[in-house]
C-alpha positions in Angstrom: -274.3 116.8 159.6 -273.8 113.1 159.5 -274.8 111.3 162.7 -272.0 109.3 164.4 -272.3 105.5 164.6 -273.6 104.2 168.0 -273.0 100.9 169.7 -274.5 99.8 173.0 -272.9 97.5 175.5 -275.4 95.4 177.5 -274.9 92.8 180.2 -276.1 91.7 183.6 -275.1 93.8 186.6 -271.5 93.1 187.7 -270.3 91.9 184.3 -268.0 94.9 184.0 -269.5 97.2 181.3 -268.0 100.4 182.7 -264.6 98.7 183.2 -264.6 97.6 179.5 -265.6 101.0 178.3 -262.7 102.5 180.3 -260.4 100.2 178.3 -262.0 100.8 174.9 -262.1 104.6 175.0 -258.3 105.2 175.3 -257.7 102.8 172.4 -260.2 104.5 170.2 -258.8 107.9 171.2 -255.3 106.8 170.4 -256.4 105.8 166.9 -257.7 109.4 166.3 -261.4 109.0 166.9 -263.5 111.4 168.9 -265.6 109.3 171.3 -268.8 110.0 173.2 -270.3 107.9 176.0 -273.8 107.6 177.4 -274.6 105.7 180.6 -278.1 104.6 181.4 -278.8 104.8 185.1 -282.0 103.2 186.3 -281.7 104.8 189.7 -282.1 108.5 190.7 -278.8 110.4 190.7 -277.7 113.9 191.4 -274.7 115.8 190.0 -275.6 119.3 191.2 -275.3 120.2 194.9 -276.7 122.8 197.3 -274.5 125.9 197.5 -273.7 126.0 193.8 -275.2 128.9 191.8 -276.4 126.4 189.3 -278.3 124.5 192.0 -279.9 127.7 193.1 -281.2 128.4 189.6 -282.4 124.9 189.2 -284.2 125.1 192.5 -285.8 128.3 191.4 -287.5 126.4 188.7 -285.2 126.5 185.7 -286.1 123.5 183.4 -282.7 123.6 181.7 -279.4 124.6 183.4 -276.2 124.7 181.3 -273.0 125.1 183.2 -270.0 126.1 181.2 -266.3 126.7 181.9 -263.3 127.1 179.7 -262.7 123.4 179.5 -266.1 121.6 179.8 -269.9 122.1 180.0 -272.7 120.2 181.7 -276.4 120.3 181.0 -278.9 119.7 183.8 -282.5 119.3 182.6 -285.6 118.4 184.4 -288.0 116.0 182.7 -291.3 114.2 183.6 -290.4 111.0 181.7 -287.1 109.5 180.6 -285.8 110.9 177.3 -285.6 108.5 174.4 -282.3 107.2 173.1 -282.6 109.5 170.1 -283.0 112.5 172.3 -279.9 111.5 174.3 -277.9 110.9 171.2 -278.8 114.4 169.9 -277.7 115.9 173.2 -274.4 114.0 173.1 -273.4 115.7 169.9 -272.8 115.1 166.2 -269.2 116.2 166.1 -268.1 112.7 167.2 -266.8 109.7 165.4 -268.6 107.1 167.6 -270.8 107.0 170.6 -270.6 104.1 173.1 -273.6 103.6 175.3 -273.9 101.4 178.5 -277.3 99.8 179.0 -280.4 100.4 176.8 -281.1 96.7 176.5 -284.5 97.3 175.0 -283.4 99.8 172.4 -282.9 99.1 168.7 -279.2 100.2 168.9 -276.5 97.8 167.6 -275.3 95.8 170.6 -272.4 93.9 172.0 -273.4 91.7 175.0 -270.9 91.0 177.7 -270.8 87.6 179.4 -268.8 86.6 182.4 -269.0 82.9 183.3 -268.6 83.4 187.0 -272.0 85.1 187.3 -273.8 82.0 186.0 -276.3 84.1 184.1 -278.0 83.4 180.7 -277.3 85.7 177.8 -279.8 88.6 177.6 -280.0 88.8 173.8 -279.2 85.2 172.9 -280.9 82.8 175.2 -284.7 82.6 175.7 -284.8 85.9 173.8 -283.6 86.7 170.3 -282.5 90.2 169.6 -281.7 90.9 165.9 -279.6 94.0 166.9 -276.9 91.8 168.6 -273.7 92.1 166.7 -271.4 90.0 168.9 -270.8 88.6 172.3 -267.7 89.3 174.4 -267.1 86.5 176.8 -264.4 85.2 179.1 -265.2 81.6 178.1 -265.9 79.8 174.8 -269.5 79.8 173.7 -271.4 78.3 170.8 -273.2 81.2 169.0 -274.6 82.3 165.7 -272.9 85.7 166.1 -269.1 86.5 166.4 -267.5 85.7 169.7 -265.0 88.2 171.1 -262.6 87.9 174.0 -263.9 89.9 176.9 -260.3 90.4 178.2 -259.0 91.6 174.9 -260.2 95.2 174.4 -258.0 95.7 171.3 -259.9 92.8 169.6 -263.2 94.4 170.5 -262.0 97.8 169.1 -261.0 96.1 165.8 -264.4 94.5 165.6 -266.0 97.9 166.2 -263.9 99.5 163.5 -264.8 96.8 161.0 -268.5 96.4 161.7 -269.7 99.7 163.2 -267.4 102.3 161.6 -267.7 100.5 158.3 -264.1 101.1 157.2 -261.4 102.7 159.2 -259.8 103.8 155.9 -263.0 105.6 154.9 -263.2 107.2 158.3 -259.6 108.5 158.1 -260.0 109.8 154.6 -263.3 111.5 155.5 -261.6 113.2 158.4 -258.9 114.5 156.1 -261.4 115.7 153.4 -263.5 117.5 156.0 -260.4 119.2 157.5 -261.1 117.7 161.0 -257.5 116.5 161.5 -255.2 119.3 162.7 -251.5 118.8 163.0 -250.5 116.8 166.1 -248.4 118.8 168.6 -244.8 117.7 169.1 -245.5 116.9 172.7 -248.6 114.7 171.9 -246.8 112.9 169.0 -243.9 112.1 171.3 -246.2 110.9 174.1 -248.1 108.6 171.6 -244.8 107.2 170.2 -243.6 106.2 173.7 -247.0 104.9 174.7 -247.1 102.5 171.8 -243.4 101.4 171.8 -242.4 97.7 171.7 -240.3 95.9 174.3 -237.3 93.9 173.4 -236.8 90.3 174.4 -234.0 89.0 176.7 -231.1 86.8 175.8 -228.0 85.6 177.8 -224.6 86.6 176.4 -220.9 86.1 177.4 -219.6 89.1 179.2 -217.5 90.5 176.5 -220.3 90.1 173.9 -222.6 92.0 176.3 -220.5 95.2 176.1 -222.7 98.0 174.8 -225.9 96.1 175.6 -228.5 96.9 178.3 -228.6 94.7 181.3 -232.1 93.0 181.7 -232.0 92.0 185.3 -230.4 93.3 188.5 -227.1 91.6 189.3 -226.3 91.1 193.0 -223.1 89.9 194.6 -223.1 86.3 195.6 -220.1 86.9 197.9 -218.3 89.8 199.4 -215.7 91.5 197.2 -213.0 91.2 198.4 -214.0 88.0 200.2 -211.4 88.7 203.0 -208.9 91.3 204.0 -206.1 91.6 201.3 -202.8 93.4 201.2 -202.8 96.4 198.9 -199.0 96.5 198.6 -195.8 94.4 198.5 -194.4 94.8 202.0 -194.6 93.4 205.5 -197.7 92.5 207.5 -197.8 92.7 211.3 -199.7 93.9 214.4 -199.2 97.6 214.8 -199.2 97.3 218.6 -196.1 95.1 218.4 -194.2 97.6 216.2 -194.0 100.1 219.1 -191.2 97.9 220.5 -189.2 98.4 217.3 -188.2 94.7 217.5 -190.4 93.1 214.9 -188.6 90.0 213.6 -189.1 88.9 209.9 -190.6 85.4 209.6 -191.8 83.8 206.4 -193.2 84.8 203.1 -196.8 85.0 201.9 -197.4 85.1 198.1 -200.8 86.0 196.5 -203.2 83.0 196.2 -202.2 81.4 199.5 -205.0 79.8 201.5 -205.3 78.2 204.9 -203.2 80.8 206.7 -201.4 80.3 210.0 -201.6 83.1 212.6 -198.5 85.4 212.8 -197.0 85.3 216.2 -196.7 88.4 218.3 -193.6 90.4 217.7 -193.1 89.0 214.2 -193.8 90.3 210.7 -194.3 88.4 207.5 -193.3 89.5 204.1 -196.5 89.7 201.9 -197.3 90.3 198.3 -200.1 92.5 196.8 -203.3 90.5 196.7 -202.3 88.0 199.4 -204.8 87.6 202.3 -203.9 89.2 205.6 -203.0 86.4 208.0 -204.5 86.3 211.5 -202.6 88.4 214.0 -201.8 91.2 211.5 -203.6 94.5 211.1 -201.2 96.7 209.1 -199.0 96.5 206.0 -196.0 98.7 205.4 -194.6 98.8 201.8 -191.1 97.6 201.1 -190.0 101.1 200.1 -190.8 102.5 203.5 -188.7 100.1 205.6 -185.4 98.1 205.9 -184.6 94.7 207.3 -181.4 94.8 209.4 -180.2 91.7 211.1 -183.7 90.2 210.7 -185.4 93.1 212.4 -187.7 95.7 210.7 -186.5 99.3 210.7 -189.2 101.8 209.6 -188.1 104.9 207.5 -191.6 106.5 207.5 -194.4 106.7 210.0 -197.5 104.5 209.5 -200.9 104.0 211.1 -202.9 100.9 212.1 -204.8 99.5 209.1 -202.6 101.0 206.4 -202.5 99.3 203.0 -205.2 96.7 203.7 -208.2 96.2 201.4 -211.0 95.3 203.7 -213.4 92.4 203.0 -216.5 93.7 201.3 -215.3 97.2 200.7 -216.1 96.9 197.0 -219.4 94.9 197.4 -221.1 93.3 200.3 -222.7 89.8 199.8 -226.3 90.3 198.5 -225.6 93.9 197.5 -227.0 95.0 194.1 -223.9 95.6 191.9 -225.4 96.6 188.6 -229.0 97.6 188.1 -231.3 96.4 185.3 -231.4 99.1 182.5 -227.7 99.8 182.8 -225.8 100.2 179.6 -222.8 97.9 180.1 -219.5 99.7 179.7 -216.0 98.4 180.4 -216.4 99.4 184.0 -219.5 97.2 184.5 -217.8 94.3 182.6 -214.9 94.5 185.1 -217.3 94.4 188.1 -219.4 91.6 186.8 -216.2 89.6 186.1 -215.1 90.1 189.7 -218.5 88.7 190.7 -217.4 85.4 189.0 -220.0 85.8 186.2 -219.2 84.8 182.7 -222.7 85.4 181.1 -225.4 88.0 181.8 -229.0 88.6 180.7 -229.3 91.5 178.3 -232.0 92.9 176.1 -231.9 91.5 172.6 -231.8 94.2 169.8 -235.2 95.2 168.4 -235.5 94.4 164.7 -236.4 97.4 162.6 -237.6 97.0 159.0 -236.7 100.0 156.7 -238.6 100.4 153.5 -238.1 103.2 151.0 -240.8 104.2 148.5 -240.6 106.0 145.2 -240.3 105.4 141.5 -237.4 107.8 141.3 -235.1 106.0 143.7 -232.0 104.0 142.9 -229.9 102.0 145.4 -226.4 103.4 146.2 -223.9 101.9 143.7 -226.4 101.7 140.9 -225.8 103.2 137.4 -227.1 106.8 137.5 -230.0 107.7 135.2 -231.5 111.1 134.4 -234.4 112.0 136.7 -233.4 109.4 139.3 -232.3 110.0 142.9 -230.0 107.8 145.0 -231.7 106.4 148.0 -229.7 107.7 151.0 -232.6 107.4 153.5 -232.4 103.6 154.0 -228.7 103.6 154.9 -229.0 106.7 157.0 -231.8 105.3 159.0 -230.1 101.9 159.3 -227.0 103.7 160.8 -229.3 105.6 163.3 -231.0 102.3 164.2 -227.7 100.7 164.9 -226.6 103.6 167.0 -229.7 103.1 169.1 -228.7 99.5 169.7 -231.3 97.9 167.4 -230.9 95.8 164.3 -231.9 97.3 160.9 -233.5 95.1 158.2 -233.2 96.8 154.8 -236.3 96.0 152.8 -235.4 97.7 149.6 -237.5 100.1 147.5 -241.2 99.9 146.8 -242.4 101.4 143.5 -245.3 103.9 143.6 -248.1 101.4 143.1 -250.8 100.7 145.7 -250.5 96.9 145.5 -246.7 96.9 145.6 -246.7 99.3 148.5 -249.2 97.1 150.3 -247.3 93.9 149.8 -243.9 95.3 150.7 -245.4 96.8 153.8 -246.9 93.4 154.7 -243.4 91.8 154.2 -242.0 94.2 156.8 -244.1 92.7 159.6 -241.4 90.1 160.4 -239.7 92.9 162.3 -240.7 94.5 165.6 -241.4 97.9 164.1 -241.4 99.5 160.6 -239.9 102.7 159.2 -241.2 103.7 155.8 -239.7 106.8 154.0 -241.5 108.6 151.2 -245.2 108.5 150.4 -246.0 110.2 153.6 -247.7 113.3 152.2 -251.0 113.8 150.4 -249.9 113.6 146.8 -251.3 111.4 144.1 -248.5 108.8 144.6 -248.5 108.7 148.3 -249.7 105.3 149.1 -248.2 104.4 152.4 -251.0 105.4 154.8 -253.8 104.1 152.6 -251.8 100.8 152.3 -251.5 100.6 156.1 -255.3 101.1 156.6 -256.2 98.7 153.8 -254.2 96.0 155.6 -256.3 96.5 158.7 -254.0 98.9 160.5 -254.9 102.3 162.0 -253.3 105.7 162.2 -252.5 107.1 165.6 -251.6 110.5 164.2 -251.0 111.9 160.7 -249.0 115.1 160.4 -247.0 116.8 163.2 -246.6 120.5 163.9 -242.8 120.5 163.3 -240.2 121.5 160.8 -238.7 119.6 159.1 -241.0 116.5 159.1 -244.6 117.8 159.0 -245.9 114.7 157.1 -244.6 112.4 159.9 -247.3 109.9 160.9 -247.5 106.8 163.1 -249.8 103.8 162.8 -250.3 100.3 164.2 -250.4 97.2 162.0 -251.0 93.8 163.7 -250.0 95.6 166.9 -246.6 96.8 165.5 -245.7 100.4 165.2 -245.3 101.7 161.7 -243.6 105.1 161.2 -244.3 107.0 158.0 -241.3 109.3 157.6 -240.9 112.1 155.0 -238.8 111.2 151.9 -236.6 114.3 152.3 -233.4 113.0 153.9 -232.9 115.7 156.5 -236.5 115.5 157.6 -236.4 111.7 157.9 -233.2 111.8 160.0 -234.4 114.6 162.3 -237.7 112.9 162.9 -235.9 109.7 163.8 -233.7 111.5 166.3 -236.6 113.3 168.0 -239.2 110.5 168.1 -238.0 107.0 167.0 -234.6 106.9 168.8 -236.0 107.4 172.3 -238.7 104.8 171.7 -236.0 102.2 170.5 -233.8 103.0 173.6 -236.8 102.6 175.9 -237.9 99.4 174.2 -234.3 98.1 174.5 -234.4 98.5 178.3 -232.6 101.9 178.7 -233.7 104.2 181.5 -232.1 107.3 180.1 -233.4 107.7 176.5 -233.0 111.3 175.6 -229.9 112.9 174.1 -228.4 115.7 176.3 -229.5 119.3 175.6 -227.7 122.5 176.4 -228.4 126.2 176.4 -226.1 127.9 174.0 -225.7 131.5 172.8 -226.0 132.3 169.1 -222.9 133.7 167.3 -225.0 134.9 164.4 -228.6 136.1 163.7 -231.3 133.5 163.1 -234.9 133.5 162.2 -237.9 131.2 162.0 -240.5 132.8 159.8 -242.9 129.8 159.9 -245.6 128.9 162.3 -244.0 125.6 163.3 -241.1 125.0 165.7 -238.0 124.5 163.5 -235.1 122.2 164.4 -232.0 123.4 162.5 -228.5 121.9 162.1 -226.1 123.6 164.4 -222.4 123.6 165.4 -221.6 123.6 169.1 -218.4 125.0 170.5 -217.4 125.5 174.2 -216.0 128.8 175.4 -215.0 130.3 178.7 -218.6 131.6 179.0 -220.3 128.3 178.2 -221.6 126.9 174.9 -221.8 128.9 171.7 -223.8 127.8 168.6 -223.9 128.7 164.9 -226.3 127.5 162.2 -225.1 125.2 159.3 -226.3 127.4 156.5 -229.4 126.5 154.4 -231.8 124.2 156.1 -233.4 122.7 153.1 -234.8 119.2 153.9 -232.8 117.8 151.0 -229.5 119.3 152.0 -227.8 116.4 153.9 -224.7 118.5 154.6 -226.7 120.7 156.9 -226.6 117.7 159.3 -223.1 116.3 158.4 -221.7 119.7 159.4 -223.8 119.7 162.6 -223.1 118.6 166.1 -226.6 119.3 167.3 -230.1 120.5 166.5 -231.0 124.0 167.6 -234.7 124.8 168.3 -236.0 128.0 166.9 -239.5 129.0 168.2 -242.3 129.8 165.7 -242.3 133.2 164.1 -239.2 134.3 166.1 -236.1 136.3 165.3 -232.8 135.9 167.2 -229.7 138.1 167.5 -226.1 137.2 168.4 -225.9 136.5 172.1 -229.5 135.2 172.3 -229.8 131.8 174.0 -231.4 128.7 172.3 -231.8 125.1 173.3 -229.6 122.7 171.4 -230.0 118.9 171.3 -226.6 117.4 171.2 -226.2 114.8 168.4 -222.4 114.3 168.3 -220.7 112.2 171.0 -217.5 114.0 170.1 -218.8 117.3 171.4 -216.5 118.3 174.3 -213.6 116.0 173.2 -210.3 117.8 172.7 -207.2 117.3 170.4 -204.9 118.5 173.2 -203.8 116.3 176.1 -205.1 117.6 179.4 -201.6 117.0 180.8 -199.9 119.4 178.4 
């Protein structure tokens, strides 16, 4: 079996070798590589402990002690002299894509030396010494060198260098994995986790309140003053002191419209006529509406009982000064627009829409509205995805159709990089004309996963190109739309500042038999209906990946477990797609 490439990171103590490897390994793992690590420790160390059975056997004289559990194993070997690097590499394993070592300054391994200016130390391999195995130096300050200089604080740059110079060609590595059958389908859970981990974050812009409707608030908004700022009348009526009303001789004096300022106190034993929204004058603690009293000979006569404090909106009862009114991450509805307006705001910071490039591939495709030709297919994917992108609050950029030629696919993919992320439909499988993933790798990108254990959408893959997510979606329309809903939409919502990014799901009982004969979880178009016993669901007929009507008829996606049969009355989980679910044609007042 071919030995994996090895690279050694060397540096003076305190430079941060282990810290850097902690940053590099997750990036390499996310790109699909299997990573090994070897740390050279010049001091004596002990990983086995008294009381363990393994320690007892070692103490009894065993020269080699292998400890194994269901998840990991550890080999403890006694030796008279330090093993060679070659021996350590053999122990580390050959089923890896790369091995990172820490130390081994005197070995012949390819090396990257770390340099931290604050230590004030000379380079080990480029200074008074000259080590031909040195590939590059990763430094936190500029240096003049005859080898490449990398940014010590940019692990992604160092990984890119490793891919190019140590792993020869990331494209070759990916293709070798596929040919050797080393790349099993990614689980739905792992694919989803990877998508969210590598999402992009939208920028922030300031918009007028009305234009901000439907956008996501980027910063907490706090009240600059109390709302209401003082006690206000909630009714048209008379304001007075409730204690004076006990004498039944309240005399009418004056009139107070809304908007009045600089109020004079109301004298004891008197009442002032007041309008809704007018501030309560000093000396008053109650308002009785006009319809509940009469004025006879200038005196108030009450027709209904009242209590102190009636019909007064208290200062700050809506918001106290300094209180958070609307939290960042809130989707602004008409309710929030009303509250922000009351706070005397006319603009608010919101997340700008992410820009999503949409590229279709295939010699057989025609744009909608074109003259139909035999053997050609209308491209429905681009408009469908653009609509889904807009529903997720992002901005679609339609990039047309790329013919099935490697150089055209590569150049059209490069043109998509003006956007924040890229969706490509078609060319995602392993056919002779499937050029999307090779084009991505040839442009210097990497695949995070390639193929997901799901139906529809098995060929779904995700990569990174110049740090931007690139999604390779199936060409079948239903598969492309389902994959978008399950994986891409939540990422767009999260990147756009939303806190709640998942569509609602419900448990519903089947009204008909259903079956999933395959080994992958199957998301099928389903119709939800409410009943007195809860939700009921039926399947929308044939679930062919090319049958768009299986989704146009659907209000949700029902999840059928692998190799499972269902009978009427069995419960399944349904992801709700249609915002009209639960709405009614009959008025609730009828």
